[in-house]
N, C-alpha and C positions, 0 to 999 in steps of 0.2 A: 664451126661453133665453138669459139675458147670458153672452157670451162671456166674460169675466173670472170669470165664476163656474161656468165649464163644464168638465168633464173628460171627454177620450175616452179612452174604453177599447179599445185595438186588439187585436183576438184575442181579444175579450171572451168568447167561445164555447168557448174552450179548458178545459182542466182550472182552471188557474189563473187564467187570464181570469175565467171565472165565481165563482170564490172572491172577486175583486178587485170585481167587481161586486155580489156579495151585501154587501160591508163599505160600499160606495159607500151601497147601500139603506140601509141600518140608521143612516148616517150622515147619509140625505136631504139627499144631494147630488145637483147637476145632472151626469148624464153622456149621451154618445151612444156608442153601441155601433158597433163597426164591425171588420170583417176581409172576408175574400174571400168567404166562403158566404151568399149570401142567406138561402139556407132555414135554417139554423141563427140567422141574425139576427134573422129574424122571429121564431121560436118563443121566442127569448129576449128579443124587446121584448113578446111577448104576456103572457110569465111576469113581467116586471119593471116594464113600463109605461114603459120608458126608449124615446125615440126609437134608430133604427138607420139606418145608411147604408153600403152593402156597396161596398168599393173595394179594389183590388189595390195593393200598394206600388209595383209597378212602373207604374203610371198616375200620373205626377206630376202632372198636371193636376188630375185627381181629387182625388189625396192631399191637394195644397195647399188646393183648394177646401174640403174635410173640415176640413183642420187650424186653418182661417181660424175656424171657428164655435167652437172650444175655446182656453183658456187655457193648459192644460198636457195631454200624452199619457201615459198608462201603456201603453207598448209592450209585449204579453204575446205577440206572435207569433214564436216562435223555427222554425229556428234562428236566431240573429240576426247570424250571419254573413252570412245572406242578405236581410235585411229592414232591419238597423238604420241603415245608411248613407242608403238612400232615405229612410227615416224621418227621420232627423236633417237630411238636406239639406232636406227638406221642411219641417221645423220652423223653419230659420233663414230662412228666405223668407216665411214666417207670423208670426214672431216667436212662436211657439208654444213653451213649454217643453217639454224633452224628458227624460222619464225611461223606464225599461226594467228588466226584471229579468232581464237575463242573466247569464251566470255564465262566461261564454267569454272567457279573457284575450286573446285576438284583437280582440274585440271592444272592450273596455276601452282597447287600446291605439290601435284606430284611432279612438275616438271624444275620446282626449286630444289628437289633432291637431287637433280642432274647438274648442280654447279659445279662440284669438283671432277666430275666425268667432262663437261663441257670446256673447262680449262685445261685438262690434261688434253683434249682433243683440240684445243686450240680454237674453240668456235664459240660462237653464241648460242644461248637456247632462251628465244623471247619469245614465247606467247603473248597474245593480246595486242599485234600491230595494227588492229582496225578501231572502230567506236569502242569495242570491248578492248583496251581500255586507254588507249592514247590520250582522248582529253580528261577522262577522270582524273587518270594518272599525272597527268601535267597539272590539274587543278590542285591536286592533293599536296605534290612538292610546292606549287606557288604558295597555297595556305601555311605548310610546313617554315617554309622561307620568311615567311611574315610574322609567324608565332613560334619560333625555334623551341619552346617550352610547352608545347601544345601536347596533351595528356587525350584529347577525344577530337574525334573529327568523323564529321556528317556529310556526306555526299548524295547529291538526287541530279536526275536526268530526266527529262522529257524531250519532246516531239512535235512539231507542227507538221503535217499535210506529209506524212510518214505512213508506216506500215511495216509489216514483219513477213520475210521469207521463209518458206517453207523450210529451210534449214535451221532457222534461228526457232520456228516453233516447235520443230522436232528435238531441237537440244534443252528447251523448255518443257518439254513433253517428258524427255528422257529424268529430268530431274523432279518430277512431279513424287507426291508421297514422302517427299523427306524434309517438308518442312522449310522454317527459314534459317538464317543464320547471319550472327553476327560476328564481332570481333570484341572479345572483352578481357583485357589485363594480359594482352597479347595470345590468348588462346579463341579458336572457333568456338562458338556456345550456340545450341541450337535454340531456337524461338518459334512459335509458332506464326504461322503467315496471318498476318491481319491486326498482330499485337500492336504493332508500330506504326503509326501514320501521323504524317506532317503536313500543315499547309505550307507550302513553300511559294516564296514570291520570284519568279524568274526573270523578272523586270518585265517586259511587254504583259505579263499575265500572272496570275497565281491558279494554281492547282493542287488537290489532294495529291499526295505521296504517299507510296506503300513501301515499307521495308521488304528488301528482297535480297536471296544469297547472291548478288552479284560479285564479278571476279574483283574489285577493289578491296574486298573482306580480305584477301590474299596479298593484290600485288602493293596497294597502298601501306599496308605494313611492311613492308619490305621496303619500298621506296622511302618512306617517312620514318618509320620506327615509331608510328602513333599507335599506343597499345588498344585503342578502345575505338571502333570504326564501325559506322552504318552505312548502308547504302540502300537509296528510296528511288523508287520510279513513278512516274506522273500515273494517277491512275482513277477511274468513273467509280463515283460510289456503288454502281453493281460490280466491279471488277474487286473492290475492297470486301464488300458483301461476301461475294465468292470466294475470297481466299480465308476468310472466315470458314466459311463453311467445309473447305477443305481437310480441316483438320480433323472432323468427323470422319474423312474417306481416305484418309492417308493410306490406310489398310488397305483398300480398295485400289488406289493408284499405284500401290507399289507392286502390282501384280503385273506380270509379263502378259499375260493375254489382254489385259487392260491398255498397256502401252503401244503393244500391238494394233489392236482396233482404232486407236486414237491415231497412231504415225500413216496406216494406211489411208485414212480420212484426209490427213495433212497432203498425201501424196496425189489428191484429186483435186486440191484446190491450186492457183493461178502459183508461180513461182515466188512472185516478190512485186512490192510497189510497182507501179508504172513508171518508166522513163521521166515523166514529166513530175512525179513528186518525189523522185531522187535527184531530179535536178534543181526543184524549186525548193523543197523541204528544207527547215530550219532546226537545229537540236540546240538545246538550251540546256546547260548544267549549273548547278548551286553548290556551294559548299562553305561548311561554317567549322571552324577548329577553334578549340579554347583549351585553358590550361587550368589548374589546380586554384590558382591563385583569381580565378574569376575574368582573367584578360580574353579576349575572343575578337577572331576575325572572321570576315565573309566575302566571298568572292562570287561572280557569276562569270559565266564562260558561255559564248554564243558562237555556233560556228553551222556547217552545210548539214544535208540529212545524212543519218547516220551511215547508210551502205555507200553514199559517196564519199563519205570520209574513211570508211573504211577502205576503199579500193585506193585513195591517194596515200594515206598514211601507209598503209602496207607494203606499198611499191615504195613510197620515198625511205623507208627504213631500210629496203632490200638494196636501193640505190645507195644508199650510206654504206652497208656493209659491202658493196661491190667495190666502193672506192678506198676502201680499208677504213672506214670509221665505223669503229665496233669494240666492245669491251668482252673478253673471253669469259665463258660462265653463264649462270643464269643471270638474267637482266629483265628488269620491267622497260618500258618504253622512255619514263622519265629519270629511270637509273642510268642507263645509257647515253642521254641526249639531253636530260636536262628541262626544266619546266617550259622552255622557249619552243621545243619541238611541235608542240600543237601549234603555235604561229606561223609554222610555215606554211601551213594551210591557207589559201586566200578567204577572205571573207570571214575569219577568225579574230574575235576581240575578248579579252578579259578586262572585268572591271572590279575594281576594288569596293565596298560597301563601306 
């Protein structure tokens, strides 16, 4: 297996990792499976025919030895606040291109600091090559291109017929107790969850949305330069009510033992949405940008379900890197490939209002 044509999928046996591997198989790509659990890897290897190598991200020597066998990693093992730095450091050492599927704004912020190191190593450092944040990043750049003078940006997303994987729930649990975040005058500012709620028309339907600390408060700022950014997700009345209640429980939600208890409960749940929901679900995004003179633009984006999209876009970007289509240093998906990247995914359309 030639290194310059090989993808390492780390966390390959997780819910999203398996979807990524299946896309790789369909495209007949060279893949090495990896993660911490040797038994899960062995079963996956038997089912797919791909070689496997169990490695823990805390074992730097073993991790660099593994990465030396691949040109690019699709890092799928979250919560990424615990794993991204070790993986990125090892990628710098082995000159392996780094991609992951995180949506955690703290990880985007941390890895943005790797820009110069990435350039020196001649590699791409690109977190967020899945649903977080490919469609929203492309939509943000689309809006910026429509209104270059934009000073404010609001993005929103929701889904029909979807659901969350255990990994996504764990990442969300890890972030509990920290409140919300927005980008204000170029800086990340804390807000209370539930303070900002918008009713958004996504096209086929309208729904209330809740402002959350999503990855775009980091990525959209770097890809567009717009200094004021808010991100919203579709929410029920009870979700909004519960979000408002958390402000009184932040002290409790921050406690390690509380998070461990919640994470154990998540482990007992099903891995993620059914295959039918992944195939039939749809994702809807909306964005608005405006400037100091009152000019504004609005656009919508509709695409496949979030987990299906993550598998498709993460592999698409890895393929581009294998083909030599990459920019060195820290990149967001739209910084590297432009607003049209998302339109390379079938059943995706952007409409301007």
